[in-house]
N, C-alpha and C positions, 0 to 999 in steps of 0.2 A: 232614179225618178227624174223625168224631164218635165219641167214646168213651162207651159207655153205662155209667152209674153207677147201675144199677138199685137196689142196696141203699139208697143215700142218697135217690134220687128217691122210692122208696116210702115212706121215712120222712117226707119232706115231704108227700107225698100224704095219708098217714095223719093228719098234723097240720093239714091245711088247715082254716082257719076254726075252730080249736079255742079261740079266745079268749085265746091265749097268744102271746107274742113268740117266734118261732122263732129261736134263736141258733145259727148255723152256725159252728163253730170248726174250726181246723186250721192246720197250718203254711202259710205263704205259698207260693203257686204250686202247691198240691196239688189245685186244681180247685173251690174253693168258689164263685167267681164264675161259672165255667162251669156248674156244677150249677144255680145259681139263675137266672142271666140267660139261659142257653140251654136246658137240659133242662127245668127246671121251667116256664120261660116257655112253651116249646113245649107242655108238658102242659096248662097253663092254656088256651092257645089252642085245643087239641083238645077242651076241654070247653065251648067257647063264650065264653070270656073274651076281650074285645077288647084290643088293645094300649093303647087309651086308658085302660083300667082297671088297667094294670100300670105302676106308678111305680118307675123304677129310677134309682139314684144311686150312682156309684162315688166314694167320698170320698177315695180315694188318688190321684185324677187332679187335675192342677193346675188344670184348668178349673172344678173344683168346690171349690176351696180355700175359697171364701167360706162354704160350708155346713159347714165344720168349726167355725164359730161356732154353738153350739146354738140360739141364738135365731133366726138366719138359717135354719137347717135346719128347725126347726119351722114357721116362717112359710112357707117354700117348699113343703113337703109339703102343708100345709093349703090353699094356693092352688090345688093341682091336684085337690083333692077337691071337685068341683063338683056332683055329682048324688047326693043322699042316698038315692036308691032303688037304687043299684048298689053292689056290693062293689068296693073298691079293694085291690089287692095291692101293698104297699109293700116294695121291696127296697133295703136300705141296705148297701152293700158297704164293709168295713173301718171299722166304726162306731167303733172305738177311736181313729180319727183325729180325732174330734170333741173339741175341747179343753174343759177346765173353765175357766170364766170367772167373775169376780166378779159376783154378782147385782146388776144395775144398779138394781133396784127397792129394794134394801136397802143403800144406800151407807153406808160406815163399819162394815160388819159383815164377818165372814170367810166368810159363806155364798157358795157357788159354784153355778153351773148347769152341767150336763154332759149327756152323751148319755143317761144314765138318766132325767133329767127329761124330755127330748124323747120318749123311748120311752113313758114312763108317760102322757104327755099324749096321744100318738097312740093308745095302747091304749084310751083312753076313748071314741074315736070308733067307733061301732057298726058302721059299714060299712068298716072298715079291717082287713085281715089283714096282720100285720107280720112281716117276715123281715129279719134282720140277719146279717152275717158279721163275724168278728173273728179276728185272728191272735195273740192272746195270752190266756192263761187268767185274767188278772187281771179281765177283764170278767165272769168268772163267779165272782168271789170271794163269800164268804158275805155280805158287806155288800151287794153289788149284788143278789144273788139275793133277799135280804131286802127290798130296796127294790122289787123286782118283785112282791112280795107273793105269791110262789108261782106267778107267771104267766110265768116264763122257762123255756123248753123247749129244751134243748141237743141239737143234732145234730152229732156229731163226724165230720169228714171226714178221711180218711187219704189218703196217696199211693196210687197204683194197687196193688191186690193183684195177686198173680201171675195169677189167673184173669182179671182185667180187662185186665192187660197182655197176656196170652196171646191173648185174644179180639181185641185190636186190633193184634196184631203183624204180621199179614199171612198170606198163604197158606202160606208155608214156615215151619213152627214149629220146625225143627231147632235153631236157635240161640236160641230164646226164653229158655230157662233161663240160658244163658251170659250173654246180654245183661242179663237181669234181675238176676242176682246180682252183675254188674259195675257196671251203671249205674242200677239201682233203678227205682222206679216214679213218679218225678215226671212228670206227663203230657206235658210238652213234650219230654222226652227222646225219645219215640217219633217226633217230627217232625225230629229232628236226623239228618243223613245219614251222617256219619262218626264214628268213635270220637273224633277230635279235637274235633269239634263238640260231642259229648255231654260230653266232659271239660270243655271250656271253659264250657259252659252251667252245669254243676254247680258249678264253681269260682266263676262269677259270682254264682250264688245265694248262696253262702257269703259272699263278700267284699263284694258290693254290696247285698245285701238283708238276710240274717240277722244278720250281725255289725253292720252299720250300724244296723239296727233296734234291736238289743239295746243297743248303746252309746248311741244317742239316747234310748231309752226310760228307761234307768237312769242317764243323765248320767255315763257312763264316758268320760273323755276321753283318759287316758294309759295305759290298761291293755290295749290291743289285743294286744301281744305275750303277755301272760299269758293272755288269752282264747284266742289261737291255740294256745299250748302246752297249755293245759288240754284243748282239743278234740282235739289230737293224742294226748294221753295216754289220754283216754277212748276214742278211736277204736281205739287199739292194744289196749285191754283189754276190748273188747266181749265179753260173756259171761263175764267173770271177776269174782269177788267183790272189791269194793274199797270204799273210803270216803274222805272228805276227808283223814283222817290219813295213809293210805297214799299218796294222791296227793301230799300235801305232801312226803313222803319222796322220792317220785319226782322232784319238782321240785328238791329239794336235791341228789340224787345224780346225776341225768341233766342237768338244766338249770343246776345250780349257783345256783339262785335260792331265796331264802327267802320263802315265801308263807304267810300265816296260814291255818290250816285253816278258820276261819270265813269267810274271803274265798273260799276254794275252794268251800265249801258254798253261799255266796250266789251265786256265778257259775254253779254247776251248776243251781241253782234258776232262774236266768235262762234257761238253755237249755231247761229243762223247761217253763217258762212260755211260751216261744216255740214249743212243740211240736216242737222239734228233737230232744230226747232224751226217753226214758221212764226211769223208775226203778222197779225191781222189788224188793220187800222179801222177806226170807226168812221162811218159815213152817214151824214145827215141826209136821209132819203128825201124828205120834202124840201130841204134847203139846197139839195144837190151840191154838197160840198163835204170835204173831209174835215174831221174834227181832230185836234191834237190828242195828246195822251189823256186818259189811259187807253191801252190797247189790249188785245188778247194774244197769248202765246199758246201754240199747240205743238205737240211732238209729231215728227214725221212718221213715227211708228209707236203705237200705243203700248206694245210689248216692252219697248225701251223705257217708256214712262213708268209702267208698272214695276219693272225690275228696279228702277231707280228708288222706288219706295218699298222695295222688298215685298211687293204684292200685298201690302197692307191696306191701302186705300183703294178699294175696288168699287167706287161709286159708279154704277153702270151708266147713270145719266151723263156724267162728265166724260166718261170714256166714249160713250155713244156720240157725243158732240164732237169729240176729237176725231173719231172715225169718219163722221160725215164731212168734216172739214177736209180731211185727207182725200176722201173720195171725190169731192168737188175739184180739188187740185189735180187729181189723177185725170179727171175729165177735161182738164185744160181751162177751167174757169179761173178768173181773177175773183178772189173772195174777200169781202169786207164784212165787218160787223155793222149792222144797220141800227140807226137811231131814228125813231119817229116821234116828233113832238106834237102833242094834241092839246087843244084848248078844252077845258072842262070846268065844272063847278064843284066846289066842296059842299059839305052838308049844310052850310049857311048860305049857299047860293052865290058865294064869291067866286069870281073867275080865277082859274089857276092853270098853269101849263104843266103837263105831265109827260115825262119821257118814257117811251116804251122801246124795248130792244127787239130787233129782228136778228135772230142768231146769225143768219148768213144772207148777204146780198151777193149773188153769183152772176158775174158778167162774162160774156164771151161775144166779142164783136158787138152787134146791136141787139143781142138777146140777153135778157135778164130774168132771173128767178129769185123770189124771196122764199126763204126756207126757215121753218121753225122746228127745232129739235125739242119735242115735248115729252118724250119718254112715255108718259101715261096720261090719259085723259079720262078719269073715272066718272066724271059727271059734267053737267052743262056749265056749271060755274067755272070749272077748270078749263073747259073748252073756250069760254068767252075770255078768260084771262090770257090763254095762250094765243088767241087770235086777235087781241085788241090792236096790236101793232100792225098786223097784216090788213085788218079792216080799215085802219086809219091812213093807209098809204094813198089810195085813190087813183092809182094808175092801172093800166090793163095788163101788166106783166103777170105771169103765172105765180101763184102763191101756194105753197105746199107745207103741210104739217106732217112730220115724220114721228111715229110712235114706235115703242119697242115691240108691242104685241103684233102677232101675225093676223092682221085684219083684212077684211075685204075692202079694197080701195073704194073711196066714195068722195063726192063733192057736197059741200054744204050749200045753203041758200045764197051765199055770197060768192060761190064759185071756188072756194078754197078746197084744195085737194088733200085728202088724208090717206096715208099709206104706211105700212109697216116697214121697219128699217131693212130687214133682210130682203124683202121684195125690191125696195129702192136700190139696194146695193147690187142685186143680181140682175136687174133689168135697167139698162142705161136709158132706155126710151120711156121709162115710167113717168117722168115729169111732163111729158107731152101728151099724155093720155087723158 
């Protein structure tokens, strides 16, 4: 089964031979290698590029372990570039596996050679178009991007969106939403035959890949129980405002464990670095400024979140909010949690300030959308409650309420747009209708 990833394939096509190193990032097993080695390779073949001019190397495979030495890697790639009249397309998978080693030409110094040096050298070869994948965001740190001298071009890959999942689901789509909000969009989930197989696969990703990677990368040897507990706590509070101090109190009250909040903060950053979690900050819409903690955390894939909790906490409203957040990230929006402060009066006529939350403030360039994930609006009272924040904003940007039910899209008297979640996820133009 071939899953089309048109959004990301087009991004690579647009960047072809642009003189930059294309850095494809995303959580492990989300489809980076498939995009590059299968879909993009096929595209290049369709334009007349022969296999001899496509150099592919998967650095996470044991047979290629020797090329994790940067000097061996550079030497090997150069040995395959034999015709200066033809363009070579170089695909290096999991480039962060390349180790930093002491510079053998400067003995006695602390200078090291790593994958950045290899990439910079290959970029100087005029007939090389360079593509690399990586599974942690440190490879895009400010220092590394500076070393690329502005020639690093990131393409972020996500697990399958609902529209991608839906298109590959099969002819009978009746259970597509149920399976997506339960098992998520990791591509290989679609090839698992039973619910037990899907559950086992997601648990294996967590225990044998993500946690092992994080512990190895950050030299954590004895804190796996803390990492496990922290992931459980975050999984249970998806869509809720929190911060390391609140999580620290949860550890103390629920787990009976004393963990420093700076340790919690550091471990959360490790999960974000591995693209396992996203962090969304709070934004004061009327004050036009960011507010400090608390913030919200979301999983990059809801199936991983559900597996973390052994599929026990299946609150569809929280999962739906996580799916919407991921969809907005897929559509290349910057996404914040909005806060709207309104002046009102209590039952005694006294003035008071009330804070209302906007689930998502989605920005892309000079375009902004305000989005409320309402799950269900059974009556007028609930509708007023869900739209209080949107009606209090006062600007002209589009405002949308997304519900679980399959409804006929409509606008209310204040111009707020109402639509069902599946239609929203399957029609990217829906917010502009």
